[in-house]
Structure formats: C-alpha cells, structure tokens
C-alpha positions as CSV (number, residue, x, y, z in Angstrom):
1,M,34.2,18.1,-10.5
2,E,36.6,20.5,-12.4
3,F,37.2,20.0,-16.1
4,A,40.9,20.8,-15.5
5,E,41.2,17.5,-13.6
6,L,40.3,15.6,-16.7
7,I,42.8,17.3,-19.0
8,K,46.2,15.6,-18.8
9,T,47.7,17.6,-21.6
10,A,46.2,20.8,-22.7
11,T,48.4,21.7,-25.7
12,V,50.4,19.7,-28.3
13,E,52.5,21.2,-31.1
14,S,52.9,19.8,-34.6
15,V,49.8,17.7,-34.7
16,L,48.6,16.5,-38.1
17,L,44.9,16.4,-38.7
18,S,43.4,14.3,-41.5
19,G,40.0,13.0,-42.5
20,A,37.8,11.9,-45.4
21,G,37.4,14.9,-47.8
22,L,39.8,17.1,-45.7
23,P,43.3,18.2,-46.8
24,P,45.9,17.3,-44.1
25,V,46.6,20.2,-41.7
26,R,49.4,20.5,-39.3
27,G,49.2,22.8,-36.3
28,T,48.7,23.2,-32.6
29,L,46.1,21.1,-30.9
30,C,44.4,22.6,-27.8
31,I,42.0,20.8,-25.5
32,T,39.4,22.9,-23.6
33,S,36.6,21.7,-21.3
34,H,34.2,21.3,-24.2
35,H,36.2,21.6,-27.5
36,L,39.2,20.3,-29.5
37,L,40.8,23.2,-31.4
38,L,43.5,22.7,-34.0
39,S,45.1,25.9,-35.4
40,S,47.4,25.8,-38.4
41,R,50.7,27.4,-37.4
42,P,52.4,30.3,-39.3
43,G,54.4,28.9,-42.2
44,G,52.6,25.5,-42.0
45,D,49.7,24.1,-43.9
46,G,46.7,26.5,-44.3
47,A,46.5,30.2,-43.5
48,P,48.5,31.4,-40.5
49,G,46.4,31.4,-37.3
50,T,43.4,29.9,-39.1
51,V,41.3,27.4,-36.9
52,E,41.0,24.3,-39.0
53,L,39.2,22.2,-36.4
54,W,36.6,23.2,-33.8
55,L,35.1,20.0,-32.6
56,L,32.6,19.7,-29.7
57,I,34.1,17.0,-27.5
58,R,30.5,15.8,-26.7
59,N,30.4,14.8,-30.4
60,V,33.1,12.2,-29.9
61,D,31.6,8.7,-29.8
62,A,34.8,6.6,-29.7
63,V,38.5,7.2,-29.3
64,E,41.0,4.7,-30.8
65,K,44.7,5.1,-30.3
66,R,47.8,3.5,-31.9
67,V,51.3,4.2,-30.7
68,Q,54.4,3.4,-32.8
69,N,58.1,3.6,-32.3
70,L,60.1,5.6,-34.8
71,G,63.5,4.2,-33.9
72,W,66.0,3.2,-31.2
73,Y,69.1,5.1,-30.0
74,Q,72.1,3.2,-28.6
75,P,74.9,5.3,-27.1
76,P,78.7,4.4,-27.6
77,R,80.0,1.5,-25.6
78,T,81.5,2.2,-22.2
79,N,83.4,0.1,-19.7
80,S,80.1,-1.0,-18.3
81,S,78.8,-4.2,-19.7
82,Q,75.2,-2.9,-19.4
83,R,73.8,-1.7,-22.7
84,D,71.9,1.6,-22.5
85,T,69.2,1.5,-25.1
86,R,66.7,4.4,-25.1
87,L,63.7,5.3,-27.3
88,A,64.8,8.0,-29.6
89,G,61.4,8.9,-30.9
90,S,57.8,7.8,-31.0
91,S,54.4,9.0,-32.2
92,G,50.8,8.1,-32.0
93,T,47.7,8.2,-34.0
94,I,44.3,9.0,-32.5
95,T,41.2,8.2,-34.5
96,L,38.1,10.1,-33.4
97,R,34.8,8.5,-34.4
98,C,32.1,11.1,-34.0
99,K,28.4,10.8,-33.3
100,D,27.6,12.6,-36.5
101,L,29.4,9.7,-38.3
102,K,32.5,11.8,-39.1
103,V,35.9,10.1,-38.7
104,L,39.1,12.2,-37.9
105,Q,42.7,11.3,-37.4
106,L,45.2,13.1,-35.3
107,E,48.9,12.2,-35.7
108,I,50.7,13.3,-32.5
109,P,54.4,13.3,-31.9
110,G,55.4,11.7,-28.6
111,M,53.9,8.6,-27.1
112,E,53.1,10.2,-23.8
113,E,51.4,13.2,-25.4
114,C,49.3,10.8,-27.5
115,L,48.1,8.8,-24.6
116,N,47.4,11.9,-22.5
117,V,45.3,13.5,-25.3
118,A,43.4,10.3,-25.9
119,S,42.7,9.9,-22.1
120,S,41.6,13.5,-21.9
121,I,39.1,13.2,-24.8
122,E,37.7,10.0,-23.5
123,A,37.1,11.5,-20.0
124,L,35.6,14.8,-21.3
125,S,33.3,13.1,-23.8
126,S,31.9,10.8,-21.1
127,V,30.8,13.5,-18.7
128,D,27.2,12.5,-18.0
129,S,26.0,15.5,-16.0
130,V,23.5,17.5,-18.0
131,M,24.5,20.8,-16.3
132,M,28.2,20.3,-17.1
133,M,27.4,20.1,-20.9
134,Y,28.3,22.9,-23.3
135,P,24.9,24.5,-23.7
136,F,25.1,25.8,-20.2
137,F,28.3,27.6,-21.1
138,Y,27.5,28.7,-24.7
139,R,26.7,32.5,-24.9
140,P,26.4,33.7,-28.5
141,Q,26.2,37.5,-28.8
142,D,23.3,37.7,-31.2
143,L,20.8,35.5,-29.3
144,R,18.8,36.1,-26.1
145,L,18.5,33.3,-23.6
146,E,14.7,33.4,-23.5
147,A,14.3,33.5,-27.3
148,G,12.8,30.4,-28.9
149,W,11.7,28.6,-25.8
150,H,8.0,29.6,-26.0
151,L,7.4,29.6,-29.7
152,F,5.1,26.6,-29.7
153,P,3.1,26.6,-26.4
154,L,0.5,23.8,-25.9
155,E,-2.0,26.5,-25.1
156,Q,-1.8,27.8,-28.6
157,Y,-2.3,24.3,-30.1
158,Y,-5.2,23.7,-27.8
159,Q,-6.9,27.0,-28.9
160,Q,-6.8,25.8,-32.5
161,I,-8.7,22.7,-31.4
162,A,-11.1,24.6,-29.1
163,T,-12.3,26.6,-32.1
164,Q,-13.4,23.3,-33.7
165,T,-14.9,21.4,-30.7
166,S,-15.7,21.7,-27.0
167,Q,-15.0,18.0,-26.2
168,W,-11.5,18.6,-25.1
169,R,-9.9,20.6,-22.3
170,L,-6.5,21.7,-21.1
171,S,-5.7,20.0,-17.8
172,G,-3.2,21.0,-15.2
173,V,-3.4,17.6,-13.4
174,N,0.3,17.1,-13.9
175,R,1.5,20.7,-12.9
176,D,3.8,19.2,-10.2
177,F,4.7,16.1,-12.3
178,A,3.0,13.9,-9.7
179,A,0.7,12.1,-12.0
180,C,3.3,11.4,-14.6
181,P,7.0,12.3,-14.4
182,T,7.5,12.2,-18.1
183,Y,4.5,14.3,-19.1
184,P,4.5,18.2,-19.2
185,P,2.5,20.2,-16.6
186,A,-0.4,20.7,-19.0
187,V,-2.1,18.0,-21.2
188,I,-5.1,17.9,-23.5
189,V,-7.8,15.4,-22.2
190,P,-11.5,14.7,-22.7
191,A,-13.6,17.5,-21.2
192,A,-15.9,15.0,-19.6
193,V,-13.1,13.4,-17.5
194,D,-12.1,15.2,-14.3
195,D,-8.6,15.4,-12.8
196,E,-9.2,12.8,-10.1
197,A,-10.2,10.2,-12.7
198,L,-7.0,11.1,-14.7
199,R,-4.9,10.5,-11.6
200,K,-6.4,7.0,-11.2
201,A,-6.0,6.3,-14.9
202,A,-2.3,7.3,-14.6
203,R,-1.8,4.7,-11.9
204,F,-3.1,2.1,-14.3
205,R,-0.6,3.0,-17.1
206,Q,3.1,2.3,-17.1
207,G,5.1,5.3,-15.9
208,G,1.8,7.2,-15.4
209,R,1.4,7.9,-19.1
210,F,-2.4,7.9,-19.3
211,P,-4.1,8.5,-22.7
212,V,-3.8,12.2,-23.9
213,L,-4.6,13.9,-27.1
214,S,-1.8,13.9,-29.7
215,Y,-3.7,15.1,-32.8
216,Y,-7.1,16.5,-33.8
217,H,-8.0,15.8,-37.4
218,Q,-10.0,18.8,-38.5
219,K,-11.4,17.2,-41.6
220,N,-13.7,14.9,-39.7
221,G,-13.2,15.5,-36.0
222,T,-11.4,12.2,-35.3
223,V,-8.5,12.2,-32.8
224,M,-5.3,10.4,-32.2
225,L,-4.2,9.7,-28.6
226,R,-1.0,8.2,-27.2
227,S,-0.2,6.5,-23.9
228,S,1.8,3.7,-22.4
229,Q,0.6,0.1,-21.9
230,P,-2.1,-0.7,-19.3
231,L,-0.9,-2.5,-16.2
232,T,-3.4,-5.4,-16.4
233,G,-0.9,-8.0,-15.4
234,P,-1.6,-11.8,-15.3
235,N,-4.8,-11.2,-13.3
236,R,-6.3,-8.9,-15.9
237,K,-6.8,-6.0,-13.6
238,R,-9.2,-3.3,-14.6
239,C,-9.4,0.5,-14.1
240,R,-12.9,2.0,-14.5
241,E,-11.4,5.5,-14.9
242,D,-9.2,4.4,-17.8
243,E,-12.1,2.7,-19.4
244,L,-14.2,5.8,-18.9
245,L,-11.5,8.0,-20.4
246,L,-11.2,6.0,-23.6
247,G,-15.0,5.5,-23.8
248,T,-15.6,9.2,-23.6
249,V,-13.4,9.7,-26.7
250,L,-15.9,7.8,-28.9
251,D,-19.4,9.1,-29.8
252,E,-22.3,6.7,-29.5
253,G,-22.0,4.0,-32.1
254,E,-18.4,4.8,-33.0
255,R,-15.5,2.4,-32.9
256,G,-11.8,3.1,-32.4
257,F,-8.5,1.4,-33.1
258,I,-5.7,0.7,-30.7
259,I,-2.4,0.4,-32.6
260,D,0.1,-1.5,-30.4
261,T,3.7,-1.2,-31.6
262,R,4.6,-4.5,-30.1
263,S,3.9,-8.0,-31.5
264,A,1.0,-9.9,-30.0
265,Q,3.5,-12.3,-28.4
266,A,5.5,-9.5,-26.8
267,A,2.3,-7.9,-25.4
268,K,1.3,-11.3,-24.0
269,Q,4.7,-11.7,-22.4
270,A,4.4,-8.2,-20.9
271,R,1.3,-9.3,-19.1
272,M,3.3,-11.8,-17.2
273,T,5.5,-9.1,-15.8
274,G,2.6,-6.7,-14.9
275,G,2.0,-5.0,-18.3
276,G,-0.4,-6.0,-21.0
277,T,-3.1,-4.8,-23.3
278,E,-6.6,-3.5,-23.2
279,P,-9.0,-6.5,-22.9
280,K,-11.8,-6.6,-25.4
281,S,-14.4,-7.2,-22.6
282,S,-13.4,-3.9,-20.9
283,Y,-12.9,-1.9,-24.0
284,P,-15.6,-3.3,-26.3
285,R,-15.6,-0.4,-28.8
286,W,-11.8,-0.5,-29.4
287,K,-10.2,-2.9,-31.8
288,R,-6.6,-3.7,-31.2
289,L,-4.1,-3.9,-34.1
290,H,-0.5,-5.2,-33.5
291,R,2.1,-3.6,-35.7
292,P,5.5,-4.5,-34.2
293,L,8.3,-1.9,-34.5
294,E,11.8,-2.6,-33.3
295,R,13.4,-0.4,-30.6
296,G,16.2,-0.7,-28.2
297,R,19.2,-3.0,-28.9
298,P,17.9,-4.5,-32.2
299,L,17.5,-1.0,-33.7
300,Q,20.9,0.1,-32.4
301,E,22.6,-2.9,-33.8
302,S,21.0,-2.3,-37.2
303,F,22.3,1.3,-37.1
304,I,25.8,0.1,-36.2
305,K,25.9,-2.5,-39.0
306,L,24.7,0.0,-41.6
307,V,27.4,2.6,-40.7
308,D,30.0,-0.2,-40.7
309,A,28.9,-1.2,-44.2
310,C,29.0,2.4,-45.5
311,N,32.5,2.8,-44.2
312,D,33.8,-0.4,-45.8
313,T,35.2,0.8,-49.2
314,S,36.4,-2.6,-50.2
315,L,33.0,-4.1,-50.8
316,T,31.9,-5.2,-54.2
317,M,28.4,-4.2,-55.4
318,D,26.9,-7.6,-54.6
319,R,28.6,-7.7,-51.2
320,W,27.4,-4.1,-50.5
321,L,23.8,-4.9,-51.3
322,S,24.0,-8.1,-49.2
323,R,25.3,-6.1,-46.2
324,L,22.7,-3.4,-46.7
325,E,19.9,-6.0,-46.6
326,S,21.3,-7.8,-43.7
327,C,21.5,-4.7,-41.5
328,R,17.7,-4.3,-41.9
329,W,17.7,-0.5,-41.5
330,L,15.5,0.0,-44.6
331,S,13.1,-2.6,-43.2
332,H,12.7,-0.5,-40.1
333,V,12.0,2.6,-42.2
334,K,9.4,0.7,-44.2
335,A,7.7,-0.7,-41.0
336,A,7.6,2.8,-39.4
337,L,6.1,4.4,-42.5
338,S,3.6,1.5,-42.9
339,T,2.4,1.8,-39.3
340,A,2.1,5.6,-39.6
341,C,0.0,5.2,-42.8
342,L,-2.2,2.8,-41.0
343,A,-2.9,5.3,-38.2
344,A,-3.5,8.0,-40.8
345,Q,-5.8,5.8,-42.7
346,C,-7.9,5.0,-39.6
347,L,-8.3,8.7,-38.9
348,D,-8.8,10.0,-42.5
349,R,-10.6,7.2,-44.4
350,E,-12.1,5.1,-41.7
351,E,-13.1,8.2,-39.7
352,A,-12.2,6.4,-36.5
353,C,-10.3,7.6,-33.4
354,V,-6.9,6.0,-32.7
355,L,-4.9,5.2,-29.6
356,V,-1.2,4.5,-30.2
357,H,1.1,2.8,-27.6
358,G,3.8,0.2,-27.1
359,A,5.3,-0.5,-23.7
360,E,6.5,2.8,-22.2
361,G,5.0,5.0,-24.9
362,T,8.1,7.1,-25.3
363,D,9.7,5.7,-28.4
364,T,7.9,3.8,-31.3
365,T,4.6,5.4,-30.1
366,L,6.0,8.9,-30.9
367,L,7.5,7.7,-34.2
368,V,4.0,6.7,-35.4
369,T,2.1,9.7,-34.1
370,A,4.5,12.2,-35.5
371,L,4.8,10.6,-38.9
372,A,1.0,10.2,-39.1
373,Q,0.6,14.0,-38.6
374,L,3.1,14.8,-41.3
375,I,1.2,12.5,-43.7
376,L,-2.2,14.1,-42.8
377,D,-1.6,17.7,-41.9
378,P,0.0,20.3,-44.4
379,G,0.6,22.6,-41.4
380,C,3.1,20.1,-40.0
381,R,5.0,20.2,-43.3
382,T,6.0,23.9,-43.0
383,L,9.2,24.9,-41.3
384,A,7.5,26.3,-38.2
385,G,4.9,23.6,-38.2
386,F,7.5,20.9,-38.2
387,Q,9.3,22.5,-35.3
388,G,6.0,22.6,-33.4
389,L,5.4,19.0,-34.2
390,L,8.8,18.1,-32.7
391,E,8.1,20.0,-29.6
392,R,4.7,18.2,-29.2
393,E,5.6,14.7,-30.2
394,W,9.2,14.3,-29.2
395,I,10.5,17.0,-26.8
396,E,8.4,18.9,-24.4
397,Q,5.0,17.2,-24.6
398,A,5.9,13.6,-25.2
399,G,9.1,13.1,-23.2
400,H,11.3,11.1,-25.6
401,P,14.4,10.3,-23.4
402,F,17.0,12.0,-25.7
403,H,19.7,11.9,-23.0
404,L,19.5,8.1,-22.8
405,R,18.7,7.2,-26.4
406,C,21.3,9.5,-27.9
407,A,24.1,9.0,-25.4
408,R,26.1,7.1,-28.0
409,S,25.9,6.8,-31.7
410,A,27.2,4.0,-34.1
411,Y,30.9,3.8,-33.1
412,S,31.0,3.5,-29.3
413,H,32.6,0.4,-27.9
414,A,30.8,0.7,-24.6
415,R,27.1,0.8,-25.3
416,L,24.3,0.9,-22.8
417,K,21.1,-1.0,-23.3
418,Q,19.1,2.3,-23.2
419,E,20.5,3.6,-26.4
420,A,18.5,3.5,-29.6
421,P,18.3,5.7,-32.8
422,L,14.5,6.2,-32.7
423,F,14.8,9.9,-33.5
424,L,17.2,9.2,-36.4
425,L,14.7,6.6,-37.7
426,F,12.0,9.3,-37.6
427,L,14.3,11.8,-39.5
428,D,15.0,9.1,-42.1
429,C,11.3,8.5,-42.6
430,V,10.8,12.3,-43.0
431,W,13.6,12.3,-45.6
432,Q,11.7,9.5,-47.5
433,L,8.6,11.7,-47.5
434,G,10.5,14.6,-48.8
435,R,12.1,12.5,-51.6
436,Q,8.7,11.1,-52.7
437,F,6.9,14.4,-52.4
438,P,9.6,17.0,-53.3
439,F,7.2,20.0,-53.4
440,S,5.2,19.2,-50.2
441,L,7.7,19.9,-47.4
442,E,8.8,23.5,-46.8
443,F,12.1,22.4,-45.4
444,G,14.9,20.3,-46.9
445,E,17.5,17.7,-46.1
446,R,19.8,20.2,-44.4
447,L,17.3,20.8,-41.6
448,L,17.1,17.0,-41.0
449,L,20.9,16.7,-40.8
450,T,21.1,19.6,-38.4
451,L,18.5,18.0,-36.2
452,F,20.4,14.7,-36.2
453,D,23.6,16.4,-35.2
454,N,22.1,18.5,-32.4
455,A,20.2,15.5,-30.9
456,Y,23.5,13.8,-30.3
457,A,25.8,16.7,-29.5
458,S,24.7,20.4,-29.4
459,S,25.5,23.9,-28.3
460,Y,21.8,24.4,-27.6
461,G,19.6,23.0,-24.8
462,T,16.6,21.9,-26.9
463,F,17.5,18.2,-26.8
464,L,19.0,18.1,-23.3
465,G,17.5,15.7,-20.7
466,N,14.9,13.0,-21.0
467,N,11.7,14.9,-20.3
468,E,10.3,18.2,-19.2
469,K,10.6,17.5,-15.5
470,E,14.4,17.0,-15.9
471,R,14.7,20.1,-17.9
472,C,12.9,22.1,-15.3
473,L,15.1,20.7,-12.5
474,C,18.2,21.7,-14.5
475,K,16.8,25.1,-15.5
476,V,17.5,24.4,-19.1
477,K,15.2,27.1,-20.4
478,E,16.6,29.7,-18.1
479,S,20.3,28.7,-18.6
480,T,20.7,27.6,-22.2
481,H,19.8,28.8,-25.7
482,S,17.1,27.2,-27.8
483,L,17.9,25.6,-31.1
484,W,14.8,27.2,-32.6
485,A,16.0,30.7,-31.9
486,W,19.1,30.0,-33.9
487,L,17.3,28.2,-36.8
488,N,14.7,31.0,-37.2
489,Q,17.2,33.8,-37.6
490,P,16.5,35.2,-41.2
491,E,19.9,34.3,-42.6
492,E,19.9,30.8,-41.0
493,K,16.3,30.1,-41.8
494,R,17.0,30.6,-45.5
495,K,19.4,27.7,-45.5
496,Y,16.8,25.2,-44.5
497,L,14.0,26.1,-46.8
498,N,13.1,23.9,-49.8
499,P,13.1,26.2,-52.9
500,L,10.7,23.8,-54.6
501,Y,8.0,24.0,-51.9
502,S,4.4,24.5,-52.9
503,R,1.8,24.1,-50.2
504,N,-0.1,20.9,-50.7
505,A,-3.4,20.7,-48.8
506,L,-3.9,17.0,-49.6
507,V,-2.9,14.0,-47.6
508,I,0.4,12.6,-48.8
509,W,0.4,8.8,-48.9
510,P,4.0,7.5,-49.3
511,S,4.8,4.3,-51.1
512,V,6.4,1.6,-49.0
513,E,7.3,-0.7,-51.8
514,P,11.0,-1.9,-51.6
515,Q,11.9,0.1,-54.7
516,S,10.4,3.3,-53.1
517,I,12.5,3.1,-49.9
518,Q,16.0,4.3,-50.5
519,L,19.1,4.7,-48.4
520,W,19.6,8.2,-47.0
521,Q,22.9,8.9,-48.7
522,G,23.0,12.5,-47.6
523,L,23.4,11.2,-44.0
524,F,25.2,7.9,-44.2
525,F,27.6,9.0,-46.9
526,R,27.9,12.6,-45.8
527,W,31.6,12.4,-44.8
528,I,32.5,9.7,-47.3
529,R,31.3,11.0,-50.6
530,S,31.5,14.7,-51.6
531,S,28.2,16.5,-52.0
532,K,29.8,19.5,-53.6
533,Y,28.0,19.3,-57.0
534,L,24.6,18.5,-55.4
535,D,25.0,21.5,-53.0
536,E,25.9,23.7,-56.0
537,A,22.8,22.4,-57.9
538,W,20.5,23.2,-54.9
539,A,22.0,26.6,-54.6
540,E,21.4,27.3,-58.3
541,I,17.8,26.1,-57.9
542,Q,17.3,28.4,-55.0
543,R,18.8,31.3,-56.9
544,L,16.5,30.7,-59.9
545,V,13.4,30.4,-57.7
546,E,14.3,33.7,-55.9
547,N,14.9,35.4,-59.2
548,D,11.6,34.2,-60.5
549,D,9.8,35.4,-57.4
550,T,11.5,38.8,-57.8
551,S,10.5,38.9,-61.5
552,V,6.9,38.1,-60.6
553,E,6.9,40.8,-57.9
554,E,8.4,43.3,-60.3
555,S,5.9,42.3,-63.0
556,A,3.0,42.7,-60.6
557,G,4.4,46.0,-59.4
558,N,4.6,47.2,-63.0
559,R,1.1,46.1,-63.7
560,R,-0.1,47.9,-60.6
561,S,1.8,51.1,-61.7
562,Q,0.3,50.9,-65.2
563,S,-3.2,50.4,-63.8
564,L,-2.8,53.4,-61.5
565,S,-1.5,55.5,-64.5
566,D,-4.4,54.4,-66.6
567,T,-6.9,55.2,-63.9
568,A,-5.3,58.6,-63.4
569,A,-5.4,59.4,-67.1
570,Q,-9.1,58.3,-67.3
571,T,-9.9,60.5,-64.3
572,E,-8.1,63.5,-65.9
573,N,-10.0,63.0,-69.2
574,E,-13.4,62.8,-67.3
575,R,-12.5,66.1,-65.7
C-alpha cells in the first residue's frame, strides 16, 4: 500500500482552523502520509510562514464533516425553456476529534475539497499496520535509534532480587515465545521449578501465562506474582506442575492470597467455557479473594460518557454532578486503588505472598500489580523507577495489548470490542496518589499526560504492538526511537520532575473515600479550560526550589571555604 493512494487532495488554500483555546488561523492545509500541516499564509492571520498546526494523523479518533451551500447562481434567460441553475459557491466544516481529547475544526472552501480532505484523513488515521506507522519514519537528529531501549533490563531487576534471596531464578524457557506468546524471552520464576515443569504449567493457563514473579518485597521477603486464569474447565482439571509452582512460592506453614479481579459469578461462568479458578482442594494454602474490576466494553463506555459530559458546556451544576456519577469513572478509580491496597496490605502487613490474575492476565491484573508497587516501593516513585515499572508491568514484561486497547479513544464512531482505557485508568490512579501525596512522587502530572498521549498516538515505538513477540517481529527496537530516550534528555527531563519531591521511604496508603477521589481535571478539561495560571504557578514553584537549592549549595560552599581558611590559618600559627 502507498500512502499517496489514500490522499485524494494534498493541499487546500484558505483553510480556517479553530479550536477551544486557539485563536482562529487561516492558511494552507497540507496532508502528508502521517501529518496534517496548516501554515498561516503571508499577510494572513499569524506570522508569515509559521506552522500553526502539526497534527499526527494517527491522533485523529473521529472525523465529522458538514457541507453547506453558500448560494445559487442563475444565468440570464435564453430562448431555451430549460433553466440553467448552478452552484455558485460552497464550503464545508470538518471537525477532528482527537485521541488526546482535543477537538479542532477546519473550515474548507469548496465542497469537493472538504469531502476529499475528510476522506483522506479517515483513511490515513485507520491504517492498522504497525510498520506503516509514524515511529518507523521518525528520525530526530539528536537521538540515536538504540538509545533508551535497554535502560531497564529484567536482568538488572533480577540481580537486585538475587542479592536478597536465592529462591528465584531467571529462566529462558520462553526464549522463542513457544511457552507463552505474550511473555518476554526471560521471566523470573521459583528456582526449585525446572523449565519442563514451567512448560506444562503454561499449557494449564490461558494464553500460556503461567505464574511469574512481579515484585519482591524486600521488607519481609514476600512476593507478588501474576498470571492468567487456570484452565480447570467444568471437569475441574488439575495440573501438578502448576500446583508445584505455586506451592514452592510458600515456605512451610505460610499461606498466600489469590486476588481474582473477576467477580465470583464471572469466574464460575468462565469454568463453563474452559477457564476457572484454583480449587481449594488442589491449592490448600492459597486463599482466593474476588475483587471485581471492570474492563473491556463497560470501561470504554464509562470513558466515553465522562468525556461527553465534560464537553457539554450547557450543564447546570446539579446536572453535571449527576452525569459524573452516572458514568462511574470515579468508581472504577476507587475500585482499582482499593484492590491495589488490598494486594499491598497482604504483602506488607499480613506478610503473605500474593498471586493476582483475572481472565487473560493482561489488563486488570497489571493495573493491580503496578499500583501495589507504587504504594509499597519508594524506588518506583522516582522518575527512572516509574519508567522501569511501566516496562515491567505494562510494556515489555507483562504484554498489555496497547495496539488493541488504544486503537480508539472516546470519540470514535466505529469501536471494536477489544478497546478499553486500562492504561488511562492506571495513569488516573497514579495522579490520585500524586495529589494525595504531593511530596512522594518525583514526577508530576505532565509526565502522566505525555504517557497518555503517546499510548494512543506517538512518534516513538515504545507503545507499539501488543507484546514483546510482536515488537520483535516488527523490529521495533531496531527501527524506531524509544520514548524514554527522549524523556531522559536533560532539558526534557526537567519538565517532568516534581519540584516538591522529597523521598519518602514509607508505604503510602491512599484514601479511597468518595471525597478523596477527584476528577482528573488536568486531563479531562485539558483542552476545555485554560491551565495558564496553574502552569505559571508550577513554574514559579520550580524556580523558587531551584534557587533555594542553589543558595544551599552556595552556603555550603562558603562554609567549606571558610573551614579551609580557618584550617590553613591554624596550621600557619602552629608553624
């Protein structure tokens, strides 16, 4: 396929761009294979030749078009009785609803041009081939292709665990992705379980996702594992190797908890179709807890209803609060944080090991394991530690299907059943933690917004594909740039740091009371309400903190200099 085949009209003059918070700009609209560009023309609005719009077409979630006639022209009468009436002028308006929740309008002169532009954008934004996406064509001059891809190797994380205990090993059982297509080549497993047993356990778990280590709690040596559901089926099938694997995790006399992110009824229904839960008789030392978390279509619908309510400026306060409650988004946030706190409590206070799974183990499972680590581990709350957490629990090690889940956002008219904003829900929960503990996270809201934007449409390859196997087949790491390489550049990194950060070595237990869970206005009202004054306030805080740091350093330097002078003087006197 050639991109040129999808572009019906490449350039249109005198296009008017408008949007919430943007001054109207008239200029030349150009459509390329991956971008919409609008340049203000000389003598028009804005500075001559200035690019006013540079929009990644992959970011477009829905295209709405409206064509209107401007008037009719009727030539003078002739001898012919037939009336010759022709359209004298027409124009059209294209509304672009973007995956980052931005809404833009393009007023285009000419009905045919309007329809062609809309058709071109729809076609280009729907290209589903991973290797045709922009990250494979993006080549910034200041970044190297290989930079950022190997910042958080699993081997490094394993070495940290190996210094604490010898009960775990790094296994290459999945080096060819044969045991589990959605796991990486290397996984951390109990040292007492050999690879052949792991292969048999994989065949007993949906999608081959056998239990692997997610987190080692250094405080007391407890661990958190994740997996998919066991395939017990209606006949309650058993797998000795799976039972051995989970039994090996517990020391003699210990008990563990299985946190199932499905309701008891949903788990029972899954057994009728081949899935199920771990029977008490086969896993006597594991206690199962059901904490249902929504995923899939219900979560997507909740997201859509919330965005729709946020965009409705005609709502009264009472009506707005009613719409906010009915969409149930904040209920999903509360449920996710509550379940993560349960997992963290089992590890930290009950000193018990935990296995987390739902059905596939690629969605709500990762939501719980990642949030629990943020609650427990101060290392995950640093900027680098948070990036490493995302790699382990969402991207490389855990195989969250970003390509499927983030194919469409809140505006698309043609949604697939695979779409669900699980990663957005995770980012919202992290924002809630940052709001309740403003000094404990080294990064701020701007990083979370950037991650949301890049998960749905990006110039970088970090979120491409559904798992590590797909990224290897597409040569993502060899052919695209890493988002982390860009974020960790000194000038960029500074933008994402929290100026109020002070390392907190304690566990941070968030409140999940209704009054403590708030709407993330920085995301859902980002393009509706100006954040100018808030941004200025944060910039001023950052400046003051940096000045204080400089003053402290200068003061310390002066004290060191004075101390050296005093020492020199004393030495001279002694001589």
